[in-house]
N, C-alpha and C positions, 0 to 999 in steps of 0.2 A: 504496498497498500505504501502510495507517493507521500512526501510530508511527514513521515514518523521518525521520529530522533532516531528510534532504537527499534529494526523491525525483526531483532531477533538478539538474545543475551545468554550471554556464559561470563560465569562468575567465578573464581578460581583462590583459595584456602583462605575463605574472609566469612571469618564467622566460623559456623556450622558447615560451611559450604568449605567440602572438602575440592568437589568440582559439580560446578550444576549447569548444567544445556538450557533451553529453551530457543526451540527452533524457530517461532515463531511470535510475531506479537501483533495487537490491535492496537486502534486509537482509544478504546477504552479497553482496559484491561482486569479483571475481579478475578483475587489470588486466594481460595482456600487451601483448609490443613490444617492437620491439629496442633493441639497447645505442644511447643518451643519445636519447631518444625523447621520456623524461620521466614513466618512470613514478611513480620517485623523487619527481620537481617536484610530482605529481600528489597524491602524502601527503602534500606539505609545506604546500601548497592547504589542502587540507584543514585540515592542523594549524591554520594561521593561523585558519581561518574560525571553529573553536573555540577559541582561547585570542585572546578578540580586542578585551577589553579590560586597561588599563593597573596593571602596569608586567609583565602577563605577555605580551602582544601584542609589545612591546621585544624582552624577553629573548629571546622565541620565536625572531624576525628572529636574533637575534646568532647565539644558538644557532645555526641551523640555516649559517651564514655559516661558523663556525667549523667546524662536522661539513668541510662541502667545501673547508678551507682557503683560504675566500676572504676570512675576516674582519682585520683588525689583531689585536695584539695586545691585545686587548680587556682584560685586566684591567690592564694601563699603562692603555692609554685612559682608564680610568674611571677611575683613582686620578688623576688629571694633571686628569680633566672636574669632578672632589670640590674640585680646588684650583683650578681653573675657568683653566688652563693647556693649552686641548686644542687638537690641532692637526685642526678641524672638514673640511678635506680630506681627512683620510685616514679617514677615517670616510663621506667621499661615496663616494669610492674602491671602499670596500668592497662597498654597500650598490645602486650603480652592478647589482650582478651580479641581484638581485631582480628589476630589470626588463625586461620582453622588449627584446632587441640591447642589450645591457648599456649601455644613454646614461648620456651623464653628467647627474646628477642636477640636479646646478646648473642646466640649460637647463629643468628640471622636465616631466621624462616625463609621457603621459598617466596616473594612476593606474592601479593596480591592484585591480580588482574580481575578489570570490570572492561563489557564492553560490548558491541555484537559479535556475533561466531566469523561471520562471513566477511568483515571490514577489518583487517588488523591495521591500519592505520587510524585506527578508533579508539584501539584498548589502550585505555587509563592501569598505567601500572604501580604499585606502591609497594617501597619499602623501606626496612630500615638495616642502612650500613651501616660501618664506624667507617670517620675519617679524620684526619691529621689537617690541621693548616702548616705552610710553611712558608715561609718570606721568602719574596726572589726580587732582590735591589734593584728591577731592569722592570719588573710591572706587577712589582706590588703583591699581596700575600696568593698563595694560591691553597684552593684545598685535593687533598689526593686518597683516594681510596684506600682502605687500609686491608689488607688480607689479614683471616684468622688470626694466625701465628704471632699477628703487630699486636693484636687490642690493648695487652697486658705489658705490651713493653715501649710505647710512647707518649710519652709522659700529656701529651695535650691531645688524646684521643678523644673523640664522640659521635654519639650516636646522630644518625641525621637523615631525615625523609629523604628517598630517592625516590622523584616523579618523574612519570616518561608518558606521556600517549603517540599511541604508535611509534613511526621513527623518528620522533623531532627528537633533538636531542637530550641529556637527562638533567634535571635543575634537581638540587642541595639544598633542602630546606631544616631550619631548627624544627625540634619537637616542638617548638612552642613556637609561640605569634613575640618575637625577638624586635619592638620600634625600634630597637638603635642598626639592627645590620638589616633593615626590611626595604630600604631604599638604597640598598648595594645590592639586592640579590639579582641575580639575572631573571629577568620576566620569560613564562611560559609561553609560546604564539599561540597557545591555541585558550580561549574565549570560553570563560562561566554559559551553562547551560540554563538560562530561567527555570526555577525550577520551586517549589512548597510543596514544603511537606506538614501533611494536620496529623498533627497528635491524636490517641489516645481524647486525652484531657483538650484538645484544638490551641488554637492560638492566643497567642498573649493579645490583649484587648488593644498593645498599644500596636502589632502588628498590624492589626485590621484596621485603625484608625489612616495607617498608612495607607495601607490599600486601597481603602474610599478615596481618601483625599487624590492618590495616583488617578482616582476615574472621574472626579468630580467634574459636570460639566461634558463628560462623551456620554451620551444621551441613549446609544446603544448599550453601551456599557452598565448603564446608572439600573438600566428597564431591563436587564439581566439579572441582577440581585432583587431591584424589586417584586420581577416574577416569580424567582427563589423565594424570599419572602411571603410572598401572597397563595403558595402554596398551604403553608400553614396558617397563615391569620388575612384573609380575602379585603379587608380591610386598611391595610396597609397601604401610607401615603405617600409619608416621609419617612427617610432616617439622616439620622446624626450623627455628629460626637461629639459628647460631651469637652473640653478644654478647662484642664485642673491641674496647675502644675508642679499640685501636691503628690498628685495621683495619677494611672493609667485613666484616659478617654474611657468615656462608657456609651457604649452604642445604645440612641433611643430611638424611637418610631413613635411617629402619629397618624392612630387607627382611628377609622371616617368618627367610630360609634365610641370616640372618647374626648372630652376637651380635652386633655393637658397629654406631652408628652410621657410616656412611661419605657422603660432598661427594658431591653426584648430580655432580657436575664428574666423578667419577672413574666415572662409569660412560659416560656421552660425552658429546658436543654435543646428540646427540636430545634429553635430558631437560632439560639448560636451557632447549631453544628451546621444549618443550614446559611447561616451568613455566613461565618467559616469557609464554607466550598465556593459558594457565588464570589464571595471576596478574592478568594485567590485566585480562583475559574478565570475571570473578565481581567487579570493582569497577568497572566502569562502566555501571550502572544507567541508563540513557536517552542514555549516552555513543557516541563514536566509539571502533574502535580498529582500528589501522595497522598491518599486517603488511608490511616491505619483505624479499622471497624469501622469500612462506612456506616453501619446502622445508629450506630450512639443515640441515645436521645431521638432516634426518629421511630414513629411508626410503624406498622407496615402499611398503612393503608394509603400513606401520602411517598411513600418511596418511588413507585412508578414515576410520580412526574418527576421526584428530583429527577432522579437514572437521563429520565428524554432530554430535561436541562442541559441534565452534562453529555451528551453523545451530542446534543443539539450544536451549543458555543462549542465546546471540543473541539469540531470540524469547522464551525465558523474563523473559530482565532488558531486554529493549527495548534492544539494541546495533543500532548497525550498523558492515560490518567490511565494511575496505578490505583488500586483500590484493594484492602482484607475486606474480611467478614468469618463469622461465622454465621451468622443468621442465613436460615434457608426463604426466610420472608423477601432477607435482600438478592438473593441468592435466583426466589422466583420470579420478583420486581426485572431485577438484571434480564433476565431472558425471555419476559414479556415484549421490553421496550426494543433489545435487540430484533426481535421478530416482527416491531411493526413497520422495517422497513429504513430503521435506524444501523446502520452501516459501521461496521470496523469493534466490534464489539470479539471479547476473545475472555474465556475461562479458563483457570487451569485451579490443578492441585498440584499442593507440594507433599509429600510424602517422604517418607523417612526407612529405607529397609539395611538392613548387614550396617550399619550403621552410614546410608547414604544418603544422599538427600538426592532429588529429581522431581519432574515437574511432567504432571500428567494433561495434555492437553484438551480439550473437548472442542468442539465444532458447534454451532447452536442447533442441530435438528439433532446430535446427541443429549445434549444439554437439556432440550425442550423433551426426549424423550423419559430423560431421566427423571424430572421435576415430576412429570405428568404421574409417572408410573411412585412417585413418592422410594426409587431409589435412592441413597444415599449419596451424595459424594462430597460433602464436609470435609 
């Protein structure tokens, strides 16, 4: 399908994926599977693939570790890093969670690779290697990759990320964002891909306010957001965000049946979830939207309308969507909408067998049969 950022996906050595291959992808992809089979990890891999430049990639790695309670106290550690008094071992203990088997990264595990199967020029590679900095009177300091038997013999050895996309030259970055060296680092030739990840508990309200400001006075995109909100509350007339420097901005709506605006959160978690999805989607021209547990807060009866809007806007703005679910109602709604002529839907199940995670793909006819016969596909 033309216009897709990824028409297939291969992930190696990332979290629980030793080697995951997904032969084809769609415009809107729904992912199911048992707990701890890698649904969220797949979304995380896609986010790293999209946010591949420095310092975005390094910040995203530490954010993913923080969300899972796998990181050290990053704020304290970054302060110490700026003061050049950092315990590198603590950083390495956290970073091992990224690699398959949680290998000790001092042993330099195989690199994480993420990208399309049939386009090696677009594959992202992330590894942790050990380097030393050597002075050269003519050209200034140079970074040299160390061999394994040199790690403990060179006094100024240090681990760093080695990042590469396709055949471009490798770039070497610190394990943490160091403002003192950022300006001196050679930049990758590859730009980030627009990408928004909506976690189970939703976007921060500050993010939502920023996304709304970015589409103000763009009538088509504003109307997309209003259409989504009116699925749950048909009387929605206006949306705004409060401005208070002492706290996060709060989304409020004016509803025709009420005299005063009300906070969206007072209308239920479903309204916040829908607002999250709509704001993210309309801000992602030529990008990727990642949604963890799509159904969170959404009654089954409104899910077909939300899926319908996602298919339509994603096609118009060239957005590729990846969502996870545990809900049979969500699967049924996705199936119904996919067969209404909304092209581009793909359904996959992640499964684990003998320690290996693989993806089983369903075409829409197979999925329709399974849903109608109440065959378990989750």
